[in-house]
C-alpha positions in Angstrom: -17.4 -26.4 4.5 -18.8 -28.8 1.9 -22.3 -27.5 2.4 -21.1 -23.9 1.7 -19.3 -25.1 -1.4 -22.4 -26.8 -2.7 -24.5 -23.7 -2.1 -22.0 -21.6 -3.9 -22.0 -24.0 -6.9 -25.7 -23.9 -7.0 -25.7 -20.1 -6.9 -23.2 -20.0 -9.7 -25.2 -22.4 -11.8 -28.3 -20.4 -11.2 -26.6 -17.2 -12.2 -25.3 -18.9 -15.3 -28.8 -20.0 -16.3 -30.2 -16.6 -15.7 -27.5 -15.1 -17.9 -28.1 -17.7 -20.6 -31.9 -17.1 -20.5 -31.3 -13.3 -20.8 -29.1 -13.8 -23.8 -31.6 -16.2 -25.4 -34.4 -13.7 -24.8 -32.3 -11.0 -26.5 -31.7 -13.3 -29.5 -35.4 -14.3 -29.8 -36.7 -10.8 -29.4 -34.0 -8.9 -31.3 -36.4 -7.6 -34.0 -38.8 -6.4 -31.3 -36.1 -4.7 -29.3 -34.7 -3.1 -32.4 -38.1 -1.7 -33.3 -38.5 -0.2 -29.8 -35.0 1.3 -30.0 -35.8 2.9 -33.4 -39.0 4.4 -32.0 -37.3 5.7 -28.9 -34.3 7.2 -30.8 -36.3 8.9 -33.5 -38.9 10.2 -31.0 -36.1 11.9 -29.1 -34.7 13.4 -32.3 -37.9 14.6 -33.8 -41.2 15.7 -32.1 -43.1 14.8 -35.2 -42.2 11.1 -35.0 -44.0 9.9 -32.0 -47.6 10.7 -33.1 -50.5 8.5 -34.0 -50.9 10.1 -37.4 -47.3 9.5 -38.2 -47.4 5.9 -37.1 -50.4 5.3 -39.3 -48.7 6.8 -42.3 -45.5 4.8 -41.7 -47.6 1.6 -41.2 -49.3 2.2 -44.6 -45.8 2.3 -46.1 -44.8 -0.8 -44.3 -47.9 -2.6 -45.7 -46.3 -2.9 -49.1 -43.1 -4.5 -47.7 -45.0 -6.6 -45.2 -47.2 -8.2 -47.9 -44.1 -9.1 -50.0 -42.4 -10.3 -46.8 -45.2 -12.7 -45.9 -45.0 -14.4 -49.3 -41.2 -14.4 -49.1 -41.3 -16.0 -45.7 -43.3 -18.9 -47.0 -40.8 -19.4 -49.8 -37.8 -19.2 -47.5 -39.3 -21.6 -45.0 -39.4 -24.1 -47.9 -35.7 -23.5 -48.4 -36.2 -21.4 -51.6 -36.0 -17.8 -52.7 -38.2 -15.6 -54.8 -36.5 -12.8 -56.6 -39.5 -12.0 -58.9 -41.8 -10.5 -56.3 -40.9 -6.9 -57.1 -41.5 -7.5 -60.8 -44.8 -9.3 -60.1 -45.8 -6.2 -58.1 -45.1 -4.0 -61.1 -46.8 -6.3 -63.6 -49.9 -6.6 -61.3 -50.1 -2.8 -61.0 -49.8 -2.3 -64.8 -52.4 -4.9 -65.5 -54.8 -3.3 -63.0 -54.1 0.1 -64.5 -54.7 -1.3 -68.0 -58.1 -2.7 -67.0 -59.0 0.5 -65.1 -58.3 2.5 -68.3 -60.6 0.3 -70.3 -60.1 -3.0 -72.3 -60.7 -2.5 -76.0 -62.4 -5.4 -77.7 -61.7 -4.7 -81.4 -63.8 -7.6 -82.6 -66.9 -6.1 -81.0 -65.8 -2.5 -81.4 -66.4 -1.7 -77.7 -64.4 -0.6 -74.7 -65.1 -2.6 -71.5 -64.5 -1.0 -68.1 -64.4 -3.8 -65.5 -65.6 -3.0 -61.9 -62.9 -2.6 -59.3 -63.6 -6.0 -57.6 -63.1 -7.8 -60.9 -59.8 -5.9 -61.5 -58.6 -7.0 -58.0 -59.6 -10.6 -58.5 -58.0 -10.9 -62.0 -54.8 -9.2 -60.8 -54.5 -11.7 -57.9 -55.1 -14.6 -60.3 -52.3 -13.2 -62.5 -50.0 -13.1 -59.5 -50.9 -16.7 -58.7 -50.2 -17.8 -62.2 -46.8 -16.2 -62.3 -46.0 -17.8 -59.0 -47.2 -21.2 -60.3 -44.7 -20.8 -63.2 -41.9 -20.3 -60.7 -43.1 -23.3 -58.7 -43.3 -25.7 -61.7 -39.9 -24.6 -62.9 -38.4 -25.3 -59.5 -40.4 -28.4 -58.4 -40.7 -30.4 -61.6 -38.0 -29.0 -63.9 -35.4 -28.9 -61.2 -34.3 -25.3 -62.0 -32.6 -23.7 -59.0 -34.9 -21.3 -57.3 -32.4 -18.4 -57.7 -32.1 -18.9 -61.4 -35.8 -19.6 -62.1 -37.1 -16.6 -60.1 -34.4 -14.3 -61.6 -35.5 -15.3 -65.1 -39.2 -14.6 -64.2 -38.1 -11.3 -62.7 -36.9 -10.2 -66.1 -39.8 -11.6 -68.0 -42.4 -10.0 -65.8 -40.7 -6.7 -65.8 -40.3 -6.9 -69.6 -44.0 -7.6 -70.1 -44.9 -4.6 -67.9 -42.6 -2.4 -70.0 -44.1 -3.8 -73.3 -47.7 -3.2 -72.0 -47.1 0.4 -71.1 -44.3 1.2 -73.6 -42.3 2.3 -70.6 -44.9 4.9 -69.6 -47.1 5.1 -66.5 -50.9 4.7 -66.1 -52.1 7.8 -64.3 -55.4 8.9 -62.8 -56.7 5.5 -61.9 -59.6 6.8 -59.8 -62.1 5.8 -62.4 -65.4 7.7 -63.4 -68.8 7.2 -61.9 -70.5 7.0 -65.4 -68.2 4.1 -66.3 -68.9 2.2 -63.1 -65.2 1.7 -62.3 -64.7 4.1 -59.4 -63.2 3.0 -56.1 -59.7 1.9 -57.0 -58.2 4.4 -54.6 -60.2 2.8 -51.8 -57.2 0.6 -50.8 -54.8 3.4 -50.7 -56.7 6.3 -49.1 -59.7 5.0 -47.2 -59.6 4.2 -43.5 -61.6 2.0 -41.2 -61.8 3.1 -37.6 -59.0 5.5 -38.4 -56.7 2.7 -39.7 -55.6 2.7 -43.3 -57.1 -0.1 -45.4 -53.7 -1.2 -46.6 -52.6 -1.8 -43.0 -55.8 -3.9 -42.3 -55.1 -5.9 -45.5 -51.6 -6.6 -44.2 -53.0 -7.6 -40.8 -55.5 -10.0 -42.4 -52.8 -11.7 -44.5 -50.5 -11.9 -41.4 -53.3 -13.6 -39.3 -54.2 -16.0 -42.0 -50.6 -16.9 -42.7 -49.9 -17.4 -39.0 -52.9 -19.8 -38.7 -51.8 -21.6 -41.9 -48.3 -22.2 -40.5 -49.2 -23.0 -36.9 -52.6 -24.8 -37.1 -52.7 -26.7 -40.4 -51.1 -29.8 -41.9 -49.7 -27.6 -44.7 -47.8 -25.6 -42.1 -46.2 -28.8 -40.7 -45.4 -30.0 -44.2 -43.8 -26.6 -45.0 -41.5 -26.6 -42.0 -40.5 -30.2 -42.4 -39.8 -29.9 -46.1 -37.8 -26.8 -45.5 -35.8 -28.4 -42.7 -35.0 -31.6 -44.6 -36.7 -32.1 -47.9 -35.6 -35.7 -48.5 -36.7 -36.9 -45.0 -40.0 -35.1 -45.5 -40.6 -36.8 -48.8 -39.8 -40.2 -47.3 -42.3 -39.4 -44.5 -45.1 -38.9 -47.1 -45.1 -35.1 -47.3 -46.2 -33.9 -50.8 -43.0 -31.9 -51.3 -43.6 -30.8 -54.8 -47.2 -29.7 -54.1 -46.0 -27.7 -51.1 -43.2 -26.1 -53.2 -45.6 -25.0 -55.9 -48.2 -23.7 -53.4 -45.7 -21.4 -51.6 -44.7 -19.8 -54.9 -48.3 -19.3 -55.8 -49.0 -17.7 -52.5 -45.9 -15.5 -52.9 -47.2 -14.4 -56.3 -50.6 -13.6 -54.8 -49.1 -11.6 -52.0 -47.0 -9.6 -54.5 -50.1 -8.9 -56.7 -52.0 -7.6 -53.6 -49.0 -5.4 -52.7 -49.1 -4.1 -56.3 -52.8 -3.3 -56.0 -52.2 -1.4 -52.7 -49.2 0.5 -54.0 -51.0 1.5 -57.2 -54.0 2.5 -55.2 -51.9 4.7 -52.9 -50.3 6.4 -55.9 -53.5 6.2 -58.1 -51.0 5.3 -60.8 -49.1 2.2 -62.0 -45.7 2.1 -63.7 -43.5 -0.7 -65.0 -40.6 0.4 -62.8 -42.5 0.1 -59.6 -41.1 -2.4 -57.0 -37.5 -2.2 -58.1 -35.3 -3.9 -55.5 -38.4 -4.6 -53.3 -37.6 -8.3 -53.4 -34.4 -7.5 -51.5 -36.3 -5.5 -48.9 -38.7 -8.4 -48.5 -35.8 -10.8 -47.9 -34.3 -8.4 -45.5 -37.5 -8.2 -43.5 -37.7 -12.0 -43.3 -34.0 -12.2 -42.2 -34.4 -9.4 -39.6 -37.4 -11.3 -38.2 -35.2 -14.3 -37.4 -35.9 -16.7 -40.3 -33.1 -18.9 -41.5 -32.3 -18.7 -45.2 -31.6 -22.4 -45.2 -35.3 -23.0 -44.5 -37.4 -24.6 -41.8 -37.1 -21.7 -39.3 -39.1 -18.5 -39.1 -42.4 -17.0 -38.0 -45.0 -14.6 -39.3 -44.7 -12.4 -36.2 -40.9 -12.1 -36.6 -41.3 -11.2 -40.3 -43.8 -8.5 -39.5 -41.5 -7.0 -36.9 -38.7 -7.1 -39.5 -40.9 -5.3 -42.0 -41.7 -2.6 -39.4 -38.0 -2.3 -38.4 -37.1 -1.5 -42.0 -40.1 0.8 -42.6 -39.9 2.8 -39.4 -36.1 3.1 -39.8 -36.4 4.4 -43.4 -39.2 6.9 -42.6 -37.4 8.0 -39.4 -34.3 8.9 -41.4 -36.4 10.8 -43.8 -38.1 12.8 -41.0 -34.9 13.9 -39.4 -33.5 14.9 -42.8 -30.8 12.2 -43.3 -29.5 11.9 -46.9 -31.0 9.1 -49.0 -27.5 7.7 -49.4 -27.0 7.3 -45.7 -30.5 5.7 -45.5 -29.1 2.9 -47.7 -26.0 2.5 -45.5 -28.1 2.3 -42.3 -30.5 -0.2 -43.8 -27.7 -2.4 -45.0 -26.0 -2.3 -41.6 -29.2 -3.5 -40.0 -29.5 -6.3 -42.5 -25.9 -7.4 -42.0 -26.3 -7.3 -38.2 -29.4 -9.5 -38.5 -27.7 -12.0 -40.6 -24.8 -12.2 -38.2 -27.1 -12.7 -35.3 -28.9 -15.5 -37.2 -25.6 -17.2 -37.9 -24.7 -17.1 -34.3 -28.1 -18.3 -33.2 -28.4 -21.2 -35.6 -24.7 -22.0 -35.6 -24.9 -22.6 -31.8 -27.8 -24.9 -32.3 
């Protein structure tokens, strides 16, 4: 009798563990399962959805959100927030468009047309500088991240509007005789059939994953995001880490601006509006904690693809843009609730 009872108890305990492991698996892989569900549902609803060409087109759209989300992930892991990435994207695109149209040097009476590689490098430097301003305000001047980045959001957007007078730089393809062709390479060219923008996103994702998982900086970032005071007492250069993540976020936003401007062959001061919210949503859907110290690049990429594939799928089946906003918001709220349950249990 006692032997039978013991066996029954062990069986019940084993069943409980299996049930717990299944639940944990669903929690850990919720972004992946959501992406699979989105693909299955829209494939059944539209024959045009489940095609290689459509996936590549959607992936090129996701590249913009994904680049912003990688930078946002680094900031959120540090326990901060960056509301300026959408404006940095617009400013970077406008600066790139301004240089592609020619820089007038009044003193010398000439117009300089920088090569595309120089435009790209200078634009990335600009993104890093704006990010550094965010980092200094937050790390050294103790301005709350929300307030600092909100202020930079308005400043960057205002500078973009002043540069363009509210207009858009069009036809950024360049001219062969001026030596500035090739700007549309990021947006339209493909390598082995894959859009260049997607390959850029993949490269940034791989480098970021290695940075977080294989370097001392990654360990510093997770520790400072989890408990900044304890990390500082342990010898972690907390302020340097904080500035670095905002610089990297600014660079990611600048690259996203280059890719978007290249895809459109135009750059406008209103580009990237509300993109910062989409980037935050991708990070949250990917399982990162807004309190810092928890999150992965893989999860963030899955979150970006969930948002991108969901939005494009709704467009393909002809759903109203208003309903698209509702569905996207519902997914974000669900992700936040799941994160609260997960981290609250811990």
